[in-house]
C-alpha positions, 0 to 999 in steps of 0.5 A: 521492478525489485520489492525491497521490505526494507530501507537497508534494503532498497538503498543498497539496490540503488547503491549496487544499480550506481555501481554498475551504471545500470540506468532505474527511476524509482516510484514512488509506491507512497498515497494521498493524504486522504488516500493513507488517513484511511487504509489506516482507519480501515486495517485498524476497524480489521485489527479489533474485528470490526468487519462486515461482508461483501454480503453485508457491504453490498446490501447496504452500499449497492442496493436500492432504496 
């Protein structure tokens, strides 16, 4: 498993592996679009300071009403 920082590094690693005839299976790290949208929304909320504590989250979503 490798973790290239950008597309250029990824393509270079693939080229080296192919040149050395080392078999590999690329794995996709993409998420379904609804999950990606949710992640983007959450990151924007975090960046703008819209956060709650774990305690507040637990109380809001798991408290018995």
